[in-house]
Phi, psi and omega in degrees: 000136181289145178237152181283134179239127180296155177299135181085006180297136179252130180298143181273338182211181184296322183296317179292328179295317178296318180298318181295320178298318181294318179297315179297323180293318180295316179299316179297322181295320179298313181293325177295320179295317178296319179296319180294319179296317179297320180295318180295320178298315179298320179295319181294317180298317180297318182290330185248018184303320181299317182288323179297312179297323178296319179295317178298316180297320180296317178299316179298319180296318180297314181297313180295323178296317179296314180297319178294320178299314181297317186284316191257346181241303187292314182298313176297324179295319178300314182295318180296318180297318179297319179295318182293332185275351186303315182294321179297322177294324176297317177299316182299312180298322179295321179293320181293319188259352187265201183292124185293338183288339181242011186297325180299319180294322181287321175299323178296321175295321178297322181285316189251353177094163178191162181057034178076011181249153179293149168263179183301321182296322179286328175298315179299317183289319188266344184231040179304141179090356178262162176296324180296318179295320177298314179294327178298328175299320178297308181297317181298318179302315181285331174297317177292320179299319182283352175247019173066026175255082196286321180294320176297321178300314179299315183301314184283320179295328179292334179281342182282129180236125181198145172259012181299143183303326183253310188297321180301304178298322180297322178295317178296317178295325177297321176296319176300317178298319180296316178296322179298316179294332178277358180081011179262077192288328177298315178295321179299314180300317180301318181285327175295322178295317178298318181296319180293328182273339188303313178219148179256101178215172186278358180253298186284327184296306178294328180303313185270340169296318178296315180296322178296319179296315180296319180294321178297324176298316179296332179270007181060045177237071187297324182297318178293319180299313181299319179303312182287320182293321178293328176297319178299314184294320185274320187267335183228057186296338181265002181283159176299322183296329182299332180290343183258354190293316188302321180299314182286327175298321177299317179296315181295318180296323180291340181278344184279000000 
């Protein structure tokens, strides 16, 4: 076992003298190795200094370029797109809440523009990559869905991407509605299931669980229907959908 020896310690015998020589030799070897490693590192840095500085400069340019793009190009573009879309959103709200006899015409204004203002389709085309263009896909999808243009609805709603508590599930459910209207019930069921799972809340979850259950009944899948309908009844008893569950549960149970 090694023992501590004070500085200036003199060996008492030949064996200790040999041990001290070996220790000093090992220590010197360690420091020599460290010195050689440091020298090689310094030599490599010196030899590649031009490339290192170039790499650092390139990273700095990329970062500054990104920040400049966001500040001077993307942010103004986002603001302009939001301003341009305001009128189209007004048309959309008017169509949803207004007179049903003229709603198709108003949805058309929302899609294609009016009064010298862009519609959703032009926002998507001219402001790609902005939040407004993404949201315009959502509005355009539902405008097409509400005017019975189901494939167009699917196309635009599928382009909409969002983690929003409401809009994300509603877009998925809208695709399900479009597929249902096209008679493609398997696809509709899949999207209703996605919509129900996307977010857990008291509005969209029971809404699309009920639609999934009804669609499963139409597909002659009573076990799946019962599973979804019972979830509405047990997990969302105060929801509007819960009042409709018993009728559909009766149909599903009779099919088994």
